[in-house]
C-alpha beads as a LAMMPS data file, in Angstrom:
LAMMPS data file: protein, C-alpha beads

235 atoms
234 bonds

1 atom types
1 bond types

-500.0 500.0 xlo xhi
-500.0 500.0 ylo yhi
-500.0 500.0 zlo zhi

Masses

1 110.0

Atoms # bond

1 1 1 181.885 -148.491 -331.730
2 1 1 182.294 -145.092 -333.368
3 1 1 179.815 -144.444 -336.151
4 1 1 179.779 -142.101 -339.130
5 1 1 176.437 -140.309 -339.319
6 1 1 175.540 -138.093 -342.280
7 1 1 173.095 -135.277 -341.566
8 1 1 171.473 -133.368 -344.419
9 1 1 169.745 -130.116 -343.383
10 1 1 166.872 -129.771 -345.878
11 1 1 164.430 -127.399 -344.194
12 1 1 165.246 -124.253 -346.176
13 1 1 162.914 -122.569 -348.653
14 1 1 165.652 -121.478 -351.089
15 1 1 164.253 -117.961 -351.585
16 1 1 167.269 -116.766 -353.602
17 1 1 166.907 -119.662 -356.030
18 1 1 163.580 -118.336 -357.282
19 1 1 161.835 -121.652 -357.975
20 1 1 158.211 -122.549 -357.301
21 1 1 159.341 -125.033 -354.645
22 1 1 162.291 -125.257 -352.243
23 1 1 165.462 -125.780 -354.260
24 1 1 166.125 -129.225 -352.763
25 1 1 162.974 -130.397 -354.554
26 1 1 163.773 -128.888 -357.950
27 1 1 164.139 -131.588 -360.605
28 1 1 167.444 -132.030 -362.453
29 1 1 167.621 -134.713 -365.161
30 1 1 164.768 -136.743 -363.739
31 1 1 165.493 -136.568 -360.004
32 1 1 165.152 -133.909 -357.352
33 1 1 168.276 -132.186 -356.070
34 1 1 167.787 -133.934 -352.724
35 1 1 167.554 -137.352 -354.362
36 1 1 170.826 -136.780 -356.192
37 1 1 172.470 -135.720 -352.934
38 1 1 171.160 -138.661 -350.902
39 1 1 172.025 -141.201 -353.595
40 1 1 175.672 -140.134 -353.471
41 1 1 176.000 -140.398 -349.714
42 1 1 174.226 -143.761 -349.341
43 1 1 176.793 -145.303 -351.681
44 1 1 179.609 -144.581 -349.222
45 1 1 180.005 -147.704 -347.100
46 1 1 181.626 -145.883 -344.192
47 1 1 178.409 -143.920 -343.541
48 1 1 176.369 -145.955 -341.063
49 1 1 173.329 -143.704 -340.773
50 1 1 171.891 -140.927 -342.925
51 1 1 169.432 -138.400 -341.488
52 1 1 167.466 -135.951 -343.632
53 1 1 166.195 -133.048 -341.529
54 1 1 163.126 -131.286 -342.941
55 1 1 160.627 -128.837 -341.521
56 1 1 157.481 -130.036 -339.793
57 1 1 155.422 -128.422 -342.564
58 1 1 157.326 -130.048 -345.435
59 1 1 154.834 -130.954 -348.176
60 1 1 157.235 -132.731 -350.509
61 1 1 159.332 -135.257 -348.611
62 1 1 156.711 -138.019 -348.330
63 1 1 156.235 -137.962 -352.092
64 1 1 159.958 -138.133 -352.734
65 1 1 160.716 -140.669 -350.009
66 1 1 157.699 -142.732 -348.880
67 1 1 158.608 -144.230 -345.490
68 1 1 158.129 -147.794 -346.705
69 1 1 160.680 -147.293 -349.484
70 1 1 163.491 -145.758 -347.450
71 1 1 166.700 -147.787 -347.047
72 1 1 167.064 -149.124 -343.514
73 1 1 169.847 -146.662 -342.668
74 1 1 168.049 -143.546 -344.000
75 1 1 165.586 -141.642 -341.815
76 1 1 163.532 -138.452 -342.077
77 1 1 163.529 -136.089 -339.088
78 1 1 160.778 -133.451 -339.075
79 1 1 162.462 -130.982 -336.758
80 1 1 163.978 -128.355 -339.056
81 1 1 164.461 -124.823 -337.763
82 1 1 164.205 -121.385 -339.318
83 1 1 167.945 -121.284 -340.065
84 1 1 170.408 -123.883 -341.250
85 1 1 172.234 -123.874 -337.915
86 1 1 168.984 -124.395 -336.008
87 1 1 168.124 -127.292 -338.297
88 1 1 171.483 -128.949 -337.636
89 1 1 171.194 -128.385 -333.891
90 1 1 167.682 -129.832 -333.816
91 1 1 168.793 -132.766 -335.939
92 1 1 171.608 -133.569 -333.514
93 1 1 169.250 -133.429 -330.544
94 1 1 166.775 -135.797 -332.186
95 1 1 169.573 -138.127 -333.284
96 1 1 170.760 -138.320 -329.686
97 1 1 167.256 -139.243 -328.542
98 1 1 166.146 -141.533 -331.366
99 1 1 169.352 -143.117 -332.648
100 1 1 171.595 -143.032 -329.577
101 1 1 174.043 -140.626 -331.195
102 1 1 177.155 -140.564 -329.013
103 1 1 179.579 -137.696 -328.426
104 1 1 182.366 -139.723 -330.042
105 1 1 180.427 -140.459 -333.240
106 1 1 181.444 -138.567 -336.347
107 1 1 178.848 -136.265 -337.902
108 1 1 179.144 -135.363 -341.582
109 1 1 176.853 -132.396 -342.240
110 1 1 176.185 -131.933 -345.946
111 1 1 174.124 -129.311 -347.765
112 1 1 171.059 -130.748 -349.498
113 1 1 171.778 -128.346 -352.364
114 1 1 175.245 -129.776 -353.072
115 1 1 173.987 -132.544 -355.335
116 1 1 177.229 -133.096 -357.265
117 1 1 179.471 -134.059 -354.343
118 1 1 181.800 -136.889 -355.374
119 1 1 182.421 -140.072 -353.437
120 1 1 186.165 -139.496 -353.866
121 1 1 186.074 -136.157 -352.069
122 1 1 183.996 -137.571 -349.196
123 1 1 186.407 -140.483 -348.860
124 1 1 189.288 -137.997 -348.837
125 1 1 187.611 -136.119 -345.996
126 1 1 186.993 -139.317 -344.029
127 1 1 190.612 -140.388 -344.376
128 1 1 192.088 -136.991 -343.506
129 1 1 189.882 -136.250 -340.500
130 1 1 189.565 -139.737 -339.007
131 1 1 192.348 -139.196 -336.450
132 1 1 192.081 -135.415 -336.188
133 1 1 191.398 -133.976 -332.746
134 1 1 188.829 -131.440 -333.936
135 1 1 187.413 -132.380 -337.352
136 1 1 187.476 -130.756 -340.738
137 1 1 185.724 -129.785 -343.921
138 1 1 186.028 -129.926 -347.665
139 1 1 187.141 -126.615 -349.149
140 1 1 188.830 -125.077 -352.179
141 1 1 191.631 -122.493 -352.219
142 1 1 190.278 -119.180 -353.530
143 1 1 191.486 -118.695 -357.106
144 1 1 189.762 -115.481 -358.194
145 1 1 190.907 -111.959 -357.426
146 1 1 188.836 -110.599 -354.537
147 1 1 187.506 -107.041 -354.313
148 1 1 186.040 -105.310 -351.274
149 1 1 183.174 -102.912 -352.050
150 1 1 181.733 -99.872 -350.324
151 1 1 178.000 -99.262 -349.853
152 1 1 177.735 -97.895 -353.412
153 1 1 179.416 -101.015 -354.834
154 1 1 182.628 -99.203 -355.725
155 1 1 185.893 -101.045 -355.123
156 1 1 187.573 -100.126 -351.853
157 1 1 190.540 -102.413 -352.214
158 1 1 191.798 -105.710 -353.561
159 1 1 191.842 -108.384 -350.879
160 1 1 194.765 -110.790 -350.775
161 1 1 193.610 -114.337 -351.477
162 1 1 196.658 -115.858 -349.782
163 1 1 195.470 -118.474 -347.331
164 1 1 191.795 -118.011 -348.213
165 1 1 189.606 -121.050 -348.831
166 1 1 186.012 -121.442 -349.951
167 1 1 184.150 -123.757 -347.588
168 1 1 182.196 -126.718 -348.929
169 1 1 180.462 -129.673 -347.316
170 1 1 180.466 -132.270 -345.890
171 1 1 181.883 -130.798 -342.709
172 1 1 182.910 -133.552 -340.305
173 1 1 183.077 -133.194 -336.530
174 1 1 182.608 -135.318 -333.436
175 1 1 178.953 -135.096 -332.458
176 1 1 179.830 -133.926 -328.948
177 1 1 182.033 -131.078 -330.183
178 1 1 179.476 -129.884 -332.718
179 1 1 176.584 -130.099 -330.248
180 1 1 178.569 -128.068 -327.724
181 1 1 179.541 -125.511 -330.371
182 1 1 175.959 -124.994 -331.570
183 1 1 174.768 -124.619 -327.979
184 1 1 177.163 -121.731 -327.289
185 1 1 176.870 -119.489 -330.345
186 1 1 174.258 -117.189 -331.846
187 1 1 172.680 -119.507 -334.394
188 1 1 171.350 -116.567 -336.420
189 1 1 174.877 -115.623 -337.525
190 1 1 176.294 -119.118 -338.072
191 1 1 176.460 -120.137 -341.732
192 1 1 178.361 -123.407 -341.395
193 1 1 179.405 -125.922 -338.746
194 1 1 183.075 -124.986 -338.938
195 1 1 182.405 -121.394 -337.859
196 1 1 180.537 -122.659 -334.788
197 1 1 183.432 -124.961 -333.884
198 1 1 185.930 -122.161 -334.500
199 1 1 184.038 -120.067 -331.936
200 1 1 185.150 -122.633 -329.323
201 1 1 188.755 -121.715 -330.104
202 1 1 189.320 -124.865 -332.165
203 1 1 190.918 -125.145 -335.607
204 1 1 189.262 -127.527 -338.091
205 1 1 191.309 -129.133 -340.839
206 1 1 190.872 -127.953 -344.434
207 1 1 190.660 -130.863 -346.888
208 1 1 190.859 -130.277 -350.633
209 1 1 187.410 -130.486 -352.179
210 1 1 186.164 -130.572 -355.762
211 1 1 185.026 -127.756 -358.043
212 1 1 181.974 -129.839 -359.016
213 1 1 180.741 -129.739 -355.425
214 1 1 178.940 -126.446 -355.943
215 1 1 175.978 -125.278 -353.892
216 1 1 172.806 -124.426 -355.788
217 1 1 172.036 -120.827 -354.880
218 1 1 170.797 -119.358 -358.174
219 1 1 169.239 -120.698 -361.369
220 1 1 172.656 -120.402 -363.039
221 1 1 174.051 -122.897 -360.534
222 1 1 171.382 -125.376 -361.616
223 1 1 172.601 -125.144 -365.201
224 1 1 176.132 -126.010 -364.139
225 1 1 174.972 -128.823 -361.833
226 1 1 172.890 -130.263 -364.666
227 1 1 175.967 -130.280 -366.880
228 1 1 178.047 -132.118 -364.258
229 1 1 175.288 -134.684 -363.693
230 1 1 174.856 -135.250 -367.423
231 1 1 178.595 -135.763 -367.874
232 1 1 178.520 -138.484 -365.223
233 1 1 175.630 -140.179 -367.012
234 1 1 177.632 -140.183 -370.257
235 1 1 180.689 -141.578 -368.498

Bonds

1 1 1 2
2 1 2 3
3 1 3 4
4 1 4 5
5 1 5 6
6 1 6 7
7 1 7 8
8 1 8 9
9 1 9 10
10 1 10 11
11 1 11 12
12 1 12 13
13 1 13 14
14 1 14 15
15 1 15 16
16 1 16 17
17 1 17 18
18 1 18 19
19 1 19 20
20 1 20 21
21 1 21 22
22 1 22 23
23 1 23 24
24 1 24 25
25 1 25 26
26 1 26 27
27 1 27 28
28 1 28 29
29 1 29 30
30 1 30 31
31 1 31 32
32 1 32 33
33 1 33 34
34 1 34 35
35 1 35 36
36 1 36 37
37 1 37 38
38 1 38 39
39 1 39 40
40 1 40 41
41 1 41 42
42 1 42 43
43 1 43 44
44 1 44 45
45 1 45 46
46 1 46 47
47 1 47 48
48 1 48 49
49 1 49 50
50 1 50 51
51 1 51 52
52 1 52 53
53 1 53 54
54 1 54 55
55 1 55 56
56 1 56 57
57 1 57 58
58 1 58 59
59 1 59 60
60 1 60 61
61 1 61 62
62 1 62 63
63 1 63 64
64 1 64 65
65 1 65 66
66 1 66 67
67 1 67 68
68 1 68 69
69 1 69 70
70 1 70 71
71 1 71 72
72 1 72 73
73 1 73 74
74 1 74 75
75 1 75 76
76 1 76 77
77 1 77 78
78 1 78 79
79 1 79 80
80 1 80 81
81 1 81 82
82 1 82 83
83 1 83 84
84 1 84 85
85 1 85 86
86 1 86 87
87 1 87 88
88 1 88 89
89 1 89 90
90 1 90 91
91 1 91 92
92 1 92 93
93 1 93 94
94 1 94 95
95 1 95 96
96 1 96 97
97 1 97 98
98 1 98 99
99 1 99 100
100 1 100 101
101 1 101 102
102 1 102 103
103 1 103 104
104 1 104 105
105 1 105 106
106 1 106 107
107 1 107 108
108 1 108 109
109 1 109 110
110 1 110 111
111 1 111 112
112 1 112 113
113 1 113 114
114 1 114 115
115 1 115 116
116 1 116 117
117 1 117 118
118 1 118 119
119 1 119 120
120 1 120 121
121 1 121 122
122 1 122 123
123 1 123 124
124 1 124 125
125 1 125 126
126 1 126 127
127 1 127 128
128 1 128 129
129 1 129 130
130 1 130 131
131 1 131 132
132 1 132 133
133 1 133 134
134 1 134 135
135 1 135 136
136 1 136 137
137 1 137 138
138 1 138 139
139 1 139 140
140 1 140 141
141 1 141 142
142 1 142 143
143 1 143 144
144 1 144 145
145 1 145 146
146 1 146 147
147 1 147 148
148 1 148 149
149 1 149 150
150 1 150 151
151 1 151 152
152 1 152 153
153 1 153 154
154 1 154 155
155 1 155 156
156 1 156 157
157 1 157 158
158 1 158 159
159 1 159 160
160 1 160 161
161 1 161 162
162 1 162 163
163 1 163 164
164 1 164 165
165 1 165 166
166 1 166 167
167 1 167 168
168 1 168 169
169 1 169 170
170 1 170 171
171 1 171 172
172 1 172 173
173 1 173 174
174 1 174 175
175 1 175 176
176 1 176 177
177 1 177 178
178 1 178 179
179 1 179 180
180 1 180 181
181 1 181 182
182 1 182 183
183 1 183 184
184 1 184 185
185 1 185 186
186 1 186 187
187 1 187 188
188 1 188 189
189 1 189 190
190 1 190 191
191 1 191 192
192 1 192 193
193 1 193 194
194 1 194 195
195 1 195 196
196 1 196 197
197 1 197 198
198 1 198 199
199 1 199 200
200 1 200 201
201 1 201 202
202 1 202 203
203 1 203 204
204 1 204 205
205 1 205 206
206 1 206 207
207 1 207 208
208 1 208 209
209 1 209 210
210 1 210 211
211 1 211 212
212 1 212 213
213 1 213 214
214 1 214 215
215 1 215 216
216 1 216 217
217 1 217 218
218 1 218 219
219 1 219 220
220 1 220 221
221 1 221 222
222 1 222 223
223 1 223 224
224 1 224 225
225 1 225 226
226 1 226 227
227 1 227 228
228 1 228 229
229 1 229 230
230 1 230 231
231 1 231 232
232 1 232 233
233 1 233 234
234 1 234 235
């Protein structure tokens, strides 16, 4: 039976965010960013297994998620790498060994720092990609005017936004395809799963995402995420 396995890479230190702790452990309205993210994915019935991949030296995860209090389908893997791609690759390898992850299972890789992802958008991805030969990802068409800069930050030209999309997560691929893709590329230059799969000559499907599904990169992003989370509480 084909399973849907969510994998959350959470081994980063979030240097650009500028907090005293990794950004996935920053508190927003009473919960850490990671807790908000996990709580959204565990509510989706189609997800059979959820794996949180942290570094071996993680000092926070046991406080946030004591092993005895984890839901039966949520597990912590202490095998994170120095880059996001390495963390995902290591997570897949451990899932194959510990949870019998099969090549035909679907993997939904989701950024720990995207704590406002909506159930509707994940369900839309599941429905759109379920019968797709390659897989796909949530994304938004680029709306802003794009400028290309030179080394002095002067505008070189205006870049056409026709056909350009901004990638989000989850990104959903067969475990076998993604494992093969991550084994054949330079992990130091891979910033998302889709780019690794594209390097195999495959074309993932773009599925319309949600503007609220922002990734926390700077302190300003946290302000916007807090607003979205508060609005949901009011609703």
